[in-house]
N, C-alpha and C positions, 0 to 999 in steps of 0.2 A: 524381761523389760518389754513394756508395750511398744507396738509398732505404731501407735497413734500419737504424734507429736503434742505436747501440752499447749494448752491455748496461749499462755504467755511466750512459749517458744515460736509460736506462729507470729504473735503480734511483734515480737522483737526481730523476727525475720523480715517481715513487711516494714517495720520502721527503718531497718538498715536499708531495704531496698528502696524506699521512698528517696532516701539521701541519694542514694547512687542514680536513681533514675534522673535526678535533676542534673546530674554531671553528665548524662548521655549526649554526645555531640548533636548539635541540631543538624537536619538534613542539610546537604549541600546543595540539593535541588533547588532551582529558582522559584518554584511553587511555594506559595504561602499555606499555611495550614487551611485557611479558609478555601483556597482553591483546590487543595487536595481533598477536603471534605465535601466540596461542591461536585467535583469529578465522582467520588464515591456514591454519592447520593444519585447521580445520573446513571449510575450503573446498576441500583438495586433493581431486581426484577419487579414489574409491576404488581405481580401476584404475591409478592412477599408478606409474610406475617410477622416474621422475627428479623432482628438485625443486631449485630454486635460489630463495634469497631475498637481495634486496640492501636495504641500510640505508633508502635514501630516493632518490627521483629527485634531489633537491636534492644530496645528497652525491655521487652518481654523476657528476652534471653537473660538479661542481666538480672532480672527479677528471678527466675528460675535458678541460677546459679548462686545468688545471694540466699534464696530460701534453702536450697540444696545444703550450702555451707552452714547457715545459722542452725538448721534443723539436724546437723549431723548425719546426713543420710549417706549410705555407702554407695560405692560405684560412681559413674560419670552422671552429671545432670543432663536432663533431655536437651536435645539439640533442635531448637525450633525451626530453623531455616532448612535443615536437612529434611524434617518432618513434612513442612510445607512443601518443599520441592518435590519430595516422594509422592505425596498425595496428588500433586498437580501435573506430575509427569514432566516437571520442568527442570531446568539447568539452573542449580543453585547460584551461579555467578550472574544469571539475567535478573534476579529478583533483588529490588532496592530493599535494604534492611533498616533504612533511616525514616521512612515515610509511614503514615498510617496504612492500615489494611483492614479489611472487613470481610465478614461472612453474613450472609442473608439466606432465611429459611423460607420456603414456600411449600403448599400443599398440592402437589401435581394431581392427587386423587383424594376425594373426601374420605376422611377415615384412614388414609395411608400415612406413611412416616414423613417428617418433614424432609424436604429435598433442598440441598444446600447450593448456593452461588458463593464463590471465592472472588473478591475483587481485590486484586494484588498489584502493587507499585512495581514496575519493571525498569531497568536500566539501558534497555535498548528497544529500539522501535520494532524489532522483528524477533521477539523473543520465541524460543522452540518449546513446544507443549507436545508431549507424546500422548496423545488422547487415548491411543490403544491399550497404554498400561495403567490409564488413569480412570477413575469412575467418571470423571467429567467429560462431557460431550459437546459442548458449544463454547465457543471462543468469540469474543467481542473486543477488539482493540480499538485503543482511543489515541488521539494525538496529545493527551495530557500525562502520558507515562503510566497509565493504568490499564489493565486486562480483567475483564470479569470472565470467569470460566465456570460454566453452570452444568448441573445435572439435567436441568428442565430441557425438555426437547423443543419447547415453544418459547423459549426465552425472549422476553422484551422488556425494554427499561424505559425510564424517563417519567413515569407517573406512579411512583409507589407512594406508600403511606408516610415513608421516612421523611422527617423534617430535621436537617441539621442546620438550624438558623444560628444567628449570632448567639443566641443565649447559651449555646453548647459548645462554642468554639473553644472554651478554656477547659473543657473536660479531656482527659486523657484516654478514659475508657467510656464508650458509649454503648448503650443498649436501649432497644426499642421494641415493643411488642404491639402488634395491631389487635388489641383485644376485642373490638367489635367483630372482626371476621373471625378470629379464634372462638369466640361465643356463639357466633351464628353457625359455625361448623360442628362444635362440640357441645354446645349448650344442651340441646336434646338428650345426648348421652349423659351429661353431668346430672340433669335433673332426673333421668331415669335411675340412675345409681342412688341419687339422694331418696327418691321415693321408696326404692326398695330398703334402703337403709333405715328411712323413718318406720317403714311397715315393720320390719324386724324388731325395732325398738318397741314398738306399741305391744308386741307379743310379749316382751319380757317385762319383769316388774322392775320399775326404774324409780328413782327418787323423784317427787313432782318438780322440785326446784331444777334439777339436772335436765328434766325433759323439756320444760319451760325455755332454760336457756338453750338447749339443742335447736328448738323450733325457732328462736329467735335469731341464732346464728344462720339457720337456713333461710329465714327470711330476708337477712341482710345480704346474703350471697346472693339471692334471686334478684335484688334490687340492683346490686352490684353489676351483675352480668347483664342486666337490662340497660343500665346506664352508661358503663364504661366504654370508652372508644379507643383511647391510645395510651400507653404508659412508657415513659422516657426514664432512663437512668443515666446518671453520669458521675465518674469518680474523677477528681482532680487532685493531682499531687503537688504539695507545697512544701517549702523548706520547713514551715512551722507544723506540719501535719498533713491532714488529708480532708476532703469535702466530699460527701456522697449525696448528691442530688437527685431527686425524683420529681417528675411531672406527670399526674395522672389527668388525663382530658376524659371529661364525662359530657353527657348530653346537657346543653346550657338549659334547655326547656324542661329537664327532669327534676325530681324531688333531689335534694341535696343528700348526699350520702353522709356528710358530716356536716350539718347546718350551723352557721356563725350567727352569733346575737351582738347587735350593736357594736360592730367591729370600729366603728369610729372612736369609740369611747376606751378601748382596751389600753392603749399606750398611755392616754390621758391619766388613767387610774395608776398607771406604773410611776407616774411622777409623784404619786403620793408615797411612795416608800422613802424612808428617810436616807438611804445610803445604799452602796452595793452589797449584795449578799453573796455568801459561799454557794448558796442554791436559790435560784430565783426562777420561777416559771409563770407562763400567761396561758390561760386556756380560754380561748375565745369561742371555741365550740360550745354548742348546746350539748351537755353531757347527760341529759335527764334518762335517755334510754340506756346508755352505757353504764350509768351508776345503777339503774334497775337490774341490769344484767350482772354487775358486780355484787349487788345484794343477794341475787340468786345464788352466785358462786359461794358466797360465804355462808349462806343457810345450807347449801347442799355440803359443803365441807365440815359444818358443824354437826351434821346429822350423821356423819362417819364417825365410827369408834376411833378414839384418839387417847391413847394413855398419857400423853402430856398435859392433857386439859380434863380436870375432874368432871365426871358425868353430871354432877348438879350445876356445875358453871355452864356446861354446854347447854343443858336443857333451859336454863335461865336466859341465856344470850338468844336462844331461838325464840324465846317469847317476846323479844324485843323487835322483833322485825317490822312491826307497824309503826313503832316510834321512829325507827331508823329511816323507814321509807319517808315518813312525813318530813323529816330533817333534810333529806337529800332534795326535796323540792327548791332548797336554798343554795345548798352547796354544790350542785350539778351545773350551774349556770356559769356564764362568763367570770373568771376570777383571776386574781394575782396572788401568787404565794411567794413568801421569801422565808428562809431559814438560815441562822447563823448561831455558832456556839461562841458565846462570849464567856469571860471570867465569871459574870454572874448568872450563868445558865444559858439555857437555850432561848434564843429571841426568835419567835415564830409569828409571822404576819399574814393574814388573809384579808383580801379586799374583794368583795363579791358584789355583783350587779343582780338585782333581783326585783321583778314588778311586785312582789308580795313582801317586801324588805319591812314594812311596817308591821308585819305580824310575827317576825321572826324571832323576837325576844321572847314572846309567849310560847311559840312552838319549841323554843330551846329548853325552856324551864319545864315544859312538860316532859321533854326528852329525859332531862335531869331526874325529874321525879320518876320516870319509868325505870330508872337505874338503881332504885332503892334495893331491889333484891340482891344487887351485886355488893352490897356493903357486908354481907355475910363472906365474902370472898377478899376482903380487905379494902375495897374501894370506899373513899371518904369524899364526899360533896359538902362544901360550906358555901352558901349563898350569903353574900355580904351586902351591906347597904349600898345602893347606887351613889355614885359622885358625879360630878361634872367637869369636863375638860373641853376647853376651847368652845364654851357655850352649848356643849352637846352632854346629854345624860349618858353615863357610862355604868354598864352592869358588870359587878365584880363577883369572881367565884376563886375559891380555892379548891384543888383537886389533889388528892393524895392516894397513895397506893401502897398497902402494907399487907401483902398475902402472906399467911403462914404457910401456904403450900409450897412457896418458893423459898428454898434455903440459899442464900447468897452469903457465903463465908471465906475467910481468908483461911482456907485449910488446905493440906496438901492433895486432896482428892480432885482439884481443879487442875485444868490444863495450865492456867496461869493463876498467879495469886491475886484474888478478887477483893475489892474493897467490901466492907459490909454496907447494907442497903441504905443506911442512913448517910454514909459518906457519897454513895453513888447520887442519891437524890439531891444532897447539898451541891454537888458539882453540876449535875444536869438542870437542876430547877433553880439553883441559887437560894434554896430554903427547904425546909422540910417538906411543904407542898408547893405545887406549881400554881402560879397566878395567871388567871384568864380573865380577860376584860372584853366585853361586846359593846359596840355602839353602832346606832343607825342614822344615817343622814340622806334623807330622801329615799332614793332606790338603791342605796349603796349600804353593805353590811360590812363592818369592820370587826375582826378578831384579832387580838393580839395576845400571845403567851410571853410574860417576862415580868420580873419582879418589880421594875421601875415603871411606874405610869407614865412617865415622860415619853416612853416609846408611843404609847396610844395617842398622847397628846400631841406628839410632832406629826403623825399621821393624820389626825383630825385637822390639824392647822393647814396642812397642804391640801387636804380634800377641801377645805372651805375657802381658801385663798387662791385656788387653781393650780397648786403643785408647783414642783421645781423642776430640777432637771430629771430625765429618764435615766436611771442607773447606768453606770458605764457599761456593765456587762450585759444591758440589754440593748444598747443603742445600735449594735450592729445587726441585731434581730430585727429592730424596728426599720432600719433603714433596707434591710434585705427584702422584708415582706410589710411594705407600709400600709397595705390595705387588707381588710378581712383577715387577720391573724388567726388561725384556729388551734395554734399551739406554739409556744416558745419556751426553751428552758436553757439556763446557763448554770453550770454545776463544776465546782472544783472538789472533785471526789475525795483527795486528800484532807482539803479543809473541812469537809463535811464529815469524815469518817474519824480522823485522828483525835479531836476532842472527846468524842465518845470513848474511844479506847483509853484515853488518859484519866477519864471518869472512872472506867472500870479497873484498870490494872494497876496494881501496886509495883511501881518499876524498882522501887529501892530493893526489893527482896528477890528480884529476878536473879537467877544464877549467873546467866550472861546477857546482859542487856543490848549486845550489839545488834541483833536483828531487830529488836523492838525500837531501837534509836534510829536505825536506818530507815525503818517504815516511818517514823513520827517526823524525821528531819528533812525528808525528800521534798522537792519541788512541787509547784501546783500540777494537777492532773485535769485539764480543762475538757469538758463535754458540752457541747451546744447542740441544740435541736431547734429548728424553726419550721413554720408551716404556715401557708396562707391559701384562702380560696377566692377566687375572682372569675365570674363569669363561667362557672362550671369546671375551672381548671384548679386542681389541688397541687401546689407546690410545697416541697419539704427539703430539708437539708440537714445533714448530720456533720459535725466538724468535730475533730479531735487531734491531739498530738499522739501518734502511735508510739514514738519513743518514751514519752513519759507515761503512758498506759504500760507498756511493757516493762519499764522499771517499777511501776507502782505493784504490777502483779507480781514481779520477782519478789519485791519486799514482803508481800503477802505470804508467798509462798516459804520464804524463810522463817517468817513468824509462825507459820503452821508447822513447819519442821521443828522448831524449837519447842513448841507446844507438845509435839508427839514425843520428842526426846525427853522431855520433863515428866510426861506421863510414863514413859518406859521406867525411869528412874524410880518413880514412885512405886510402880508394880514391883520392880525389883526389890525395893526396900521393904515392901510388905511381906514378899516371899521370905527375904531373909529373916524378918522379924517373927 
């Protein structure tokens, strides 16, 4: 049995812990959380480069005990209070377990290890610390019920880089890094290591695309080290799940690490979506450089031997690099994407901003022409006559895929009974082939994949008339980051995955559909990401419901177990036959 707990066990333990953490009684101490954090901030050493704050010893202990129980570990869980008291040479009864505590790190000597300073809440004015039995050497008491105990011989506080402002008051776990100082101390060593690594790579034979990708990554890292000033992370526990927030401060006068184009128009474009979707995303960042890198990765991967892809197909796809790169000029800019699985098949919408929008249709048709060699592998492309919707020319295409080298069969050598290819396409596309429609309105490109042309018509109507309401699952993202959004996404993982499973698996002939039904019938599994850029400050947030995520992964595990059992029965039947 592996000693490493599975991911879903860890998630379930965290989910249970979140619920318990909300029940931990609030501190009886008269100070508010704001006052506590202000006192902690005033005790951080001026030379600190790292900082982490925990909600309280009681909350962390509850977390450890619940994780220990959920993960079914043997023995007793770690005792945080005893550990902290032992490290500090303190009387455990003198430490307040209900208020926040923190640890800061500084570099006493250039190139040396980080030196800690503990900032601990105490219950009495004269706590006893046995410094002779502790690695800590300096004590500073305050009248606010906190003590700073430090290894630094020249400890001084009051003017550190740490900023515990109102924006971070609701975060239970706080972490800060003074990146400017860290990179000034260790930047030359990092650059020396990278230079040696690149020199070694030059001596070896390497795929040109992979080498270019490495050089681009090194270049971006250099710009990051030059621009980054401070990184703040915060984890907030809520009854509905958790929120992980990050704030990266960079030089306001420097080149943006992730440039944002026309941010004021991003959420206006979101108003053109006809409804809320299971998966919707906003990319406000200029992704051209990242798109180029992604193309390099694809080319590098296609250059490697892969038995699952015929050699002729790999060679053909490698020849398409130029046409793909030309198309990426349009698809790497600010865009809105939405996907939903409907009874009539996949409904997919992309709305893109591009200064070269007028040339998009010609470029796209040249791209389709370049795909002609793939017809030998089952790709079919049919260009249909243009139509008009809402006074806008709409270009129509039919896309099909019938590869002879993929055998999708309802036979016993599959882990699950799989529908034939025709059934799958009918469920995914709503017909034998997928319907793709393109339209251009001024500097906006609209692409829609759906059998019903009314979907494209509604998007164009909203685009010309100023749009409607921002879809419900994007409103919280727009209110959280109203300016310069560079990324936002809201996804219901179950709603996105289940329809695809239903299109592939024949439930009626499953030996035992229990696990399959549990996976299909479960509740929503929300996952939301948002980020913005303003005055050199990048803000990001990840939100989810850990309990729902743990249940979802449990169901996936059960589904996988059922597939393995089916495969084992089939193999046993083959041996007996």
